[in-house]
C-alpha positions in Angstrom: -7.1 -22.8 -20.1 -6.4 -19.2 -19.3 -5.0 -20.2 -15.8 -2.5 -22.4 -17.6 -1.8 -19.4 -20.1 -1.2 -17.1 -17.2 1.0 -19.5 -15.3 3.3 -19.8 -18.5 3.5 -16.2 -18.8 4.4 -15.6 -15.1 7.1 -18.4 -15.8 8.6 -16.7 -18.7 8.6 -13.2 -16.8 10.5 -14.8 -13.8 12.8 -16.7 -16.2 13.7 -13.5 -18.3 14.4 -11.6 -14.7 16.6 -14.4 -13.8 18.4 -14.4 -17.0 19.1 -10.6 -16.5 20.8 -11.2 -13.4 23.4 -13.6 -14.7 26.8 -12.5 -14.3 27.8 -12.4 -17.9 24.6 -10.7 -18.8 24.9 -8.3 -15.9 28.6 -7.3 -17.3 27.3 -6.9 -20.7 24.6 -4.7 -19.8 26.9 -2.6 -17.6 29.4 -2.1 -20.6 26.4 -0.7 -22.4 26.4 2.3 -20.3 30.0 3.3 -20.9 29.0 5.9 -23.8 28.1 9.5 -24.5 25.0 9.0 -26.3 21.8 7.1 -25.5 21.3 3.4 -26.6 19.7 3.1 -30.0 20.5 7.1 -30.5 17.5 7.6 -28.2 14.8 6.1 -30.4 12.0 4.7 -28.6 12.6 1.3 -27.2 10.2 -0.5 -25.1 8.7 0.8 -21.7 10.6 3.7 -20.5 11.5 3.3 -16.6 9.2 6.3 -15.9 6.4 5.0 -17.6 6.6 1.5 -15.8 6.6 3.3 -12.4 3.6 5.5 -13.5 1.4 2.5 -14.6 2.0 0.7 -11.5 0.9 3.9 -9.6 -2.2 4.3 -12.1 -2.9 0.4 -11.7 -3.1 0.8 -7.9 -5.5 3.9 -7.9 -8.0 2.6 -10.7 -11.0 3.2 -8.3 -10.0 6.8 -8.4 -10.6 7.3 -12.2 -14.3 7.7 -12.3 -17.2 10.0 -13.1 -16.0 13.1 -15.1 -12.5 13.0 -15.8 -10.0 15.2 -17.3 -6.4 14.4 -18.9 -3.7 16.7 -20.6 -3.4 16.4 -24.3 -5.5 13.1 -24.6 -7.8 11.0 -23.0 -6.2 7.3 -23.3 -5.1 7.1 -19.6 -8.4 7.8 -18.2 -10.4 5.6 -20.7 -7.8 2.8 -20.4 -7.7 2.8 -16.5 -11.2 4.0 -15.8 -13.2 2.1 -18.4 -16.7 1.9 -17.5 -16.2 4.0 -14.4 -15.7 7.2 -16.5 -18.9 9.0 -17.3 -17.2 11.5 -19.5 -13.8 12.4 -20.5 -12.0 15.6 -21.5 -8.5 16.6 -22.7 -7.0 19.9 -21.8 -4.4 21.4 -24.1 -3.0 24.7 -25.7 -4.7 23.9 -29.1 -7.1 21.8 -30.8 -4.8 19.4 -32.1 -7.1 16.6 -31.9 -10.8 15.8 -31.5 -10.1 14.6 -27.9 -9.1 18.1 -26.7 -12.2 19.7 -25.3 -10.8 22.2 -22.8 -8.4 24.8 -24.5 -6.3 26.5 -21.9 -2.8 26.9 -20.5 -2.9 25.0 -17.2 -1.0 27.7 -15.5 -3.5 30.6 -16.6 -6.8 28.4 -16.4 -8.7 31.0 -14.9 -11.6 30.9 -17.7 -11.9 27.0 -17.0 -14.9 26.5 -14.5 -13.6 25.2 -11.2 -15.2 22.4 -9.2 -15.7 20.3 -12.3 -14.1 17.0 -12.4 -14.0 13.9 -10.1 -10.6 12.9 -11.5 -7.9 14.8 -13.0 -4.6 12.9 -14.4 -1.8 15.1 -15.0 0.9 13.1 -16.0 4.7 14.2 -17.2 3.5 17.9 -17.6 4.8 19.8 -14.6 8.4 19.7 -15.3 7.6 21.4 -18.7 5.8 24.2 -17.0 7.7 27.1 -15.7 5.0 28.6 -13.4 4.5 25.2 -11.8 2.7 26.5 -8.5 0.2 28.2 -10.7 -0.4 24.9 -12.6 -0.9 23.1 -9.1 -3.5 25.6 -8.0 -5.4 25.1 -11.1 -5.1 21.3 -11.1 -6.6 21.3 -7.5 -9.3 24.2 -8.4 -10.5 22.2 -11.4 -11.6 19.3 -9.0 -14.9 18.7 -7.2 -14.7 18.7 -3.7 -13.6 14.9 -2.9 -12.2 14.8 -6.7 -8.8 13.0 -7.0 -5.7 14.4 -8.7 -3.4 11.8 -9.9 -0.1 13.5 -10.9 3.6 13.1 -11.2 6.8 15.0 -11.0 9.9 14.0 -12.9 13.2 14.0 -10.9 15.3 13.5 -13.9 14.5 13.9 -17.5 16.0 14.7 -21.0 16.7 18.3 -21.6 15.6 20.3 -25.0 18.2 23.0 -25.3 16.3 24.6 -28.4 12.9 23.6 -27.1 10.7 21.0 -28.8 8.0 21.7 -31.2 5.2 18.8 -30.7 2.6 20.5 -32.4 0.9 21.9 -29.3 1.1 25.5 -30.2 4.1 26.2 -27.9 7.7 25.3 -27.6 8.3 22.8 -24.8 11.3 23.1 -22.4 12.3 21.4 -19.4 12.2 23.8 -16.5 12.3 21.6 -13.5 13.9 18.5 -12.1 12.0 17.8 -8.7 12.9 16.4 -5.4 10.1 14.7 -3.0 10.7 17.5 -0.5 10.4 20.2 -3.1 6.9 18.5 -4.3 5.6 18.3 -0.6 6.4 21.9 0.1 4.5 22.8 -3.0 1.3 20.8 -2.0 1.5 22.4 1.4 1.8 26.0 -0.2 -1.3 25.0 -2.1 -3.4 24.8 1.0 -3.2 21.1 1.5 -2.0 19.0 4.5 -1.2 15.6 5.7 -4.8 14.4 5.1 -5.3 15.6 1.6 -2.2 13.9 -0.1 -0.1 10.8 -0.7 3.3 11.1 -2.1 5.2 7.8 -3.6 8.8 8.0 -4.5 9.8 5.5 -7.2 13.3 4.8 -8.4 17.0 4.2 -7.6 20.5 4.9 -8.9 20.6 2.3 -11.5 17.0 2.9 -12.8 17.9 6.7 -12.9 21.2 6.0 -15.0 19.2 3.3 -16.9 16.5 5.8 -17.9 18.9 8.5 -19.0 20.8 5.9 -21.2 17.3 5.2 -23.0 17.4 1.3 -21.5 13.9 0.3 -21.4 12.3 -1.2 -18.3 11.9 -4.7 -19.8 15.8 -5.0 -19.7 16.3 -4.3 -16.1 16.2 -6.9 -13.3 13.1 -7.2 -10.8 15.5 -5.7 -8.0 17.1 -3.0 -10.3 13.6 -2.0 -11.3 11.6 -2.4 -8.0 14.1 -1.2 -5.4 13.2 2.2 -4.3 16.1 4.3 -3.0 15.0 7.7 -1.7 18.2 9.2 -2.1 18.2 8.7 -6.0 14.4 9.1 -6.9 13.3 8.9 -10.7 9.5 9.9 -10.3 7.5 11.5 -7.6 3.7 10.1 -7.8 1.2 12.0 -6.2 -2.5 11.4 -5.0 -4.6 14.6 -3.9 -8.0 14.3 -2.5 -9.4 18.0 -2.9 -10.6 18.7 0.8 -14.1 20.2 1.2 -14.1 24.0 1.5 -10.4 24.1 0.0 -9.7 27.8 -0.4 -6.3 27.9 -2.0 -5.0 31.2 -2.9 -4.0 31.7 -6.6 -0.3 32.4 -6.8 1.2 35.3 -8.2 1.8 34.4 -12.1 5.3 34.4 -13.4 6.4 34.0 -17.0 9.8 32.5 -17.9 12.6 34.0 -20.3 13.1 31.9 -23.4 16.0 31.5 -25.7 15.1 32.9 -29.2 16.2 29.8 -31.3 14.5 27.5 -33.6 12.9 24.6 -31.8 13.6 20.8 -32.5 10.6 19.0 -34.2 9.2 16.0 -32.6 9.9 12.9 -34.3 8.1 9.5 -33.6 11.0 7.6 -34.7 13.8 9.6 -32.8 11.3 10.6 -29.5 13.0 13.3 -27.3 16.4 13.1 -29.1 15.0 14.4 -32.5 16.4 17.6 -34.4 19.4 19.7 -33.8 19.8 18.9 -30.2 21.9 15.9 -30.7 24.1 17.2 -33.3 24.9 20.5 -32.3 25.9 22.5 -29.2 23.3 24.9 -27.7 24.1 28.5 -28.9 21.4 30.9 -28.2 22.7 33.4 -30.9 22.3 31.0 -33.7 
C-alpha cells in the first residue's frame, strides 16, 4: 500500500514540475516578476528557496546530527533531523525567550560558554545578521568537541531591514552581509581550517535568486529552475566543518557595528520579513 502511495506522490510531483514548464504557464510566471513589491506583499508562502536548499543539505548530513547538539534559537532542526541519535539538545540565544534556550550568549562574544562541548552545532540563517562574523565563526568552531561537526549556511542574498527588526530576542536584527563563496572560504581559512576540515556547497542560480527576492516559494519553481546550480549567481552557501584534533584558532579582535538610532520594525508572523514601516516609508535615520 505504501509503495503505491509513494508512486502516486512521485507521479503527482513529476506532473506538477512538468506543468510549470508549459509555455503559457512559464509566460504567466515571468509576468509575475515585473513588479516593484514582492508577491503577496511579502507574506509567507510555501517553502522559501533558501530553506529548500538548506533542507536538502541537512538531509544529506543527517549522520552528523548526533550526540550533544547545539542550535541557534530553537532545537527544532536538530530534533527533526537527528531524532534518536541526539542525546541532548541546547539552543543558544541572547535571551531566554523560550524554554528551549538553555545557553544565553551572543555567539560573537561567547567567551563564557565552555568550548569543546558539542558533537554537532547547526548554525543556520544567522551569520548574515552578525556584524562581527569572524568572531561568530571562531566561537562556532570553538564550541565543538574534537571531531565535532558544524553545519552552517551563509546567505548570498536576502531581504534588508533598514530600521532593524525586533523579533523579541533582545536585540534589533540588521542584515550586515551578503556572502560570496570565496568570502566564506577565506573566513574558514583565517579560522585555522584547511581543505581537509571543511566542505563548501554552493546552491542557486539567477532565476532562483530572483524568485527568492520576489517571494516566490520553491513549490512554484520547476525542477530545472530550482536544482540547476550556477556559481555565478549563488543563493546560499552551505558549509560542513569537522573540527580537527588540536585546533588552535586564534580569537579575532572584536569589532562592534555602528547602528542607526531608529525605531525597529516588529516581527509579524503574517507579514514576515516585510512587516512594519520598512515597506511603506523610506529609510530616514533622522526620524
